[in-house]
C-alpha positions in Angstrom: -0.2 0.3 0.1 1.2 3.2 -0.7 1.8 6.4 1.4 1.9 9.7 0.7 3.4 12.9 2.4 -0.2 14.6 1.3 -3.4 14.2 0.2 -2.6 16.5 -2.9 0.5 13.8 -3.9 -2.1 11.0 -3.2 -5.0 12.4 -5.4 -3.1 12.7 -8.3 -1.4 9.5 -7.6 -4.1 8.3 -8.5 -5.9 10.1 -11.2 -2.5 9.2 -13.1 -3.1 5.4 -12.3 -6.5 5.5 -13.5 -5.2 7.3 -16.7 -2.4 4.8 -17.5 -5.0 2.2 -17.1 -7.4 3.8 -19.4 -5.3 4.4 -21.6 -4.0 0.7 -21.7 -8.0 -0.4 -22.3 -7.9 1.8 -24.8 -4.9 0.5 -26.7 -6.0 -3.0 -25.9 -9.3 -2.7 -28.1 -8.6 -5.5 -31.0 -10.6 -3.9 -34.3 -12.0 -5.7 -37.4 -9.4 -6.5 -40.5 -10.1 -3.6 -43.2 -12.4 -4.9 -46.0 -15.2 -5.5 -43.7 -18.4 -3.0 -41.3 -16.2 -1.3 -39.1 -19.0 -1.6 -36.7 -17.5 -0.8 -33.1 -17.0 -3.2 -30.5 -19.9 -4.0 -27.6 -19.2 -1.9 -24.9 -18.4 0.8 -26.3 -19.1 4.0 -27.5 -17.8 5.7 -31.2 -16.1 9.0 -31.4 -18.8 10.2 -33.2 -21.5 9.4 -31.1 -19.4 10.7 -28.2 -17.8 13.5 -29.9 -14.6 12.9 -28.2 -11.8 11.7 -29.6 -10.8 7.7 -28.3 -7.2 9.6 -27.3 -8.9 11.9 -25.3 -7.9 12.3 -21.4 -9.9 10.8 -19.2 -8.9 13.6 -16.5 -8.8 16.8 -18.6 -8.9 19.5 -16.1 -6.2 17.5 -14.4 -3.0 20.4 -15.5 -5.3 22.6 -12.4 -6.5 19.7 -10.4 -7.2 21.2 -6.9 -5.5 24.5 -8.0 -2.2 23.6 -8.1 -1.7 24.1 -11.8 0.3 21.0 -12.9 1.6 22.6 -16.0 4.3 20.5 -18.5 6.9 22.3 -17.1 5.9 21.8 -13.7 5.6 17.8 -14.8 8.8 17.9 -16.2 10.8 18.9 -13.4 8.8 17.3 -10.2 7.6 13.9 -11.6 10.0 13.0 -14.5 9.5 9.7 -14.1 5.6 9.9 -15.1 6.6 12.7 -18.0 8.9 10.5 -20.0 8.3 6.6 -18.6 4.8 7.2 -17.8 6.4 4.9 -15.5 5.2 4.8 -11.1 5.6 8.6 -9.5 8.5 9.6 -8.1 9.3 7.8 -4.6 10.5 9.7 -1.7 12.5 7.5 1.3 11.6 7.6 4.7 13.4 6.8 8.0 10.9 3.3 8.0 8.8 3.7 3.7 8.6 4.7 1.3 6.5 7.5 0.3 5.2 8.2 -3.6 5.3 11.8 -3.8 4.0 13.2 -7.5 3.4 16.6 -6.7 5.8 17.3 -3.1 8.5 15.7 -5.2 12.3 15.6 -4.4 11.5 18.3 -1.2 14.1 19.2 0.8 11.6 20.7 3.8 10.7 17.4 4.2 13.5 16.2 5.3 14.5 18.9 7.6 11.3 18.3 9.4 11.1 14.2 9.1 10.5 12.8 12.9 12.9 9.5 12.6 11.2 6.7 14.6 13.7 5.0 17.2 16.6 6.3 19.9 19.2 8.1 18.5 23.1 8.9 20.9 23.7 12.6 20.8 27.9 13.5 22.1 27.7 17.2 23.1 30.2 19.2 25.5 30.6 22.7 27.4 31.5 25.4 25.7 34.5 28.1 27.0 32.1 29.7 29.4 30.8 25.7 30.8 27.7 26.2 29.3 25.8 23.4 26.9 23.0 26.0 25.4 20.0 23.8 26.8 17.1 23.8 28.3 15.1 21.1 30.1 11.4 20.8 30.8 9.8 17.7 33.3 6.7 16.5 31.8 4.9 13.2 33.1 8.2 11.8 34.5 9.7 12.5 31.4 12.3 15.5 30.3 12.3 17.9 27.1 13.9 20.2 25.3 12.8 23.1 26.1 15.3 25.4 24.8 18.2 24.7 22.5 20.4 28.2 22.1 21.7 29.8 18.7 25.1 28.8 18.1 25.4 26.6 21.2 26.9 23.0 21.7 23.6 21.5 21.7 22.2 22.6 18.7 25.6 21.6 16.9 24.7 18.4 18.7 21.5 18.1 17.4 19.4 18.5 19.7 15.9 20.5 18.5 13.0 21.8 20.8 10.2 18.7 22.1 13.3 16.4 21.7 12.7 13.9 25.0 16.0 12.8 26.8 16.0 9.5 28.1 19.4 9.1 29.0 22.0 11.5 30.0 25.6 9.8 30.5 23.9 6.7 30.5 22.1 7.4 33.5 18.0 6.6 33.0 16.5 9.8 33.8 12.9 8.9 34.3 11.5 10.5 36.9 13.8 13.1 37.3 11.9 17.1 37.8 13.9 19.7 35.7 15.9 21.1 38.8 17.9 17.7 39.1 18.5 17.8 35.4 20.3 21.0 35.3 22.0 20.0 38.8 23.4 16.8 36.5 24.4 19.0 33.7 26.0 21.7 35.4 28.3 19.0 37.7 28.5 16.9 34.3 32.5 16.9 32.4 32.6 19.5 30.0 34.5 17.0 27.8 31.8 14.9 26.7 28.3 14.8 27.9 25.9 11.8 26.0 22.2 12.3 25.4 20.1 8.9 24.3 17.6 11.3 22.4 14.1 10.0 20.7 12.7 12.9 18.3 10.2 14.7 19.4 7.5 12.5 20.3 4.6 15.2 21.1 5.3 16.7 17.8 3.8 15.7 14.0 4.7 17.1 10.8 1.8 17.5 8.2 2.7 18.7 4.5 0.8 20.9 2.4 0.6 22.5 -1.0 -0.2 25.7 -1.7 -2.6 27.0 -4.7 -2.5 28.5 -7.4 -2.4 31.8 -5.8 0.0 31.2 -3.3 -2.0 30.2 0.0 -2.2 26.9 2.0 -5.1 27.6 4.4 -4.8 28.3 7.8 -4.6 31.6 9.9 -2.3 31.8 12.9 -1.6 34.3 15.9 1.7 34.2 17.8 2.4 31.2 16.0 -0.6 29.6 17.4 -3.2 28.5 14.6 -6.7 30.3 15.4 -8.5 29.0 12.2 -8.0 27.0 8.5 -10.0 28.2 5.4 -12.4 26.1 3.7 -11.4 23.6 1.2 -7.7 24.3 1.4 -4.5 22.2 1.7 -4.5 22.9 5.5 -7.8 21.5 5.7 -7.5 18.8 3.4 -4.5 17.5 5.1 -6.0 17.7 8.9 -3.9 20.8 10.2 -5.7 21.0 13.4 -6.2 24.3 14.8 -5.2 25.1 18.7 -2.0 23.9 17.4 1.4 26.2 17.9 3.8 26.3 14.5 7.4 24.7 15.9 9.0 24.4 13.1 8.3 25.5 9.3 10.1 23.6 6.7 12.3 22.0 9.4 13.3 25.3 10.8 12.7 26.3 14.3 9.8 29.6 14.2 9.7 29.0 18.0 9.8 33.1 19.5 9.6 33.8 16.1 7.2 36.8 14.7 4.2 36.3 13.2 5.5 38.9 10.2 8.8 36.6 10.1 6.8 33.4 9.7 4.8 34.6 6.6 7.8 35.1 5.2 9.0 32.4 5.6 5.9 30.1 3.9 5.9 32.7 1.6 9.3 31.6 0.7 9.3 28.1 1.5 8.3 27.0 -2.9 4.8 25.2 -3.6 5.2 22.7 -1.0 5.5 23.7 2.9 5.4 21.2 5.9 4.8 22.3 8.7 5.8 20.6 12.7 3.0 21.1 15.0 2.5 20.7 18.7 -0.8 20.6 20.5 -0.9 24.2 23.0 -1.4 23.0 26.0 1.7 20.9 26.2 4.2 23.9 24.3 3.0 26.3 27.0 3.2 23.7 29.4 6.9 23.1 28.0 7.3 27.0 27.8 6.1 28.7 31.2 8.7 29.6 32.8 10.7 31.0 30.3 10.5 34.4 29.7 9.3 35.5 25.7 12.3 38.0 25.8 14.1 34.7 26.0 13.1 32.3 23.6 13.2 34.9 21.1 16.7 36.0 21.8 18.3 32.6 22.4 16.1 29.7 20.4 18.4 28.4 17.7 16.0 29.6 14.5 18.8 28.0 11.9 18.2 26.1 9.1 19.2 22.0 9.6 21.2 20.8 7.3 20.3 18.1 4.8 
């Protein structure tokens, strides 16, 4: 069973498959030899009866499906296999599956925003001031990354907002509170600190496609999703209100002004992948930090892929 990064990818792929099946069925029709009366095969209308050539497209509006304007130029750039050989739509490799992406293509924003399954180990150190550049918050007996400072050892190691820390220097942290975690990190050796981390378990990514006017279809204030536009990509793909924008195309936007977030979305190309978290969890994670600290210190760099 195929998996898709967005609903638009699924629908376009289904239409492409149906088109190919129709063309194959039309090519397989056996006509009688010349010299005999040309009667159409039973069950198939003639071209004159329908007013449409037998080679006519089954989906004449596919080039503007769901406002995507799938022009030949767009197809050749983003769907080379389909354009040249009419084979299966381009696939993208995820951490555990293959995703068919005729609209999204090989989008870097999806790769930057990917939430990998499983546990990874990160090695960190302290800077010249003896700091890691990390703040932690305890939730339900677990420890979660609440802030990663820009250009800090924590940022360079790959820690991101919302990551769950399972171990520090090989010691299980289940049941630790915030104060204990910070005390252990403060006393730890500055040369080498190891973390066992699970990628952002409270967050999820949603891939959206801009329409012909460049809109993806949701309204937000202070990074919080307030409403959805009817029949938009955000509405179709299941974006929810009362969720906080954490990343746009993998770039952290926590503490970023709404105007700057809009600029990131506008400059992100046709495909935009947003990472969101329920607002009540987000509020709990950052409630002990002032907005000025988040805006000033949070790492907002674009991850490498």
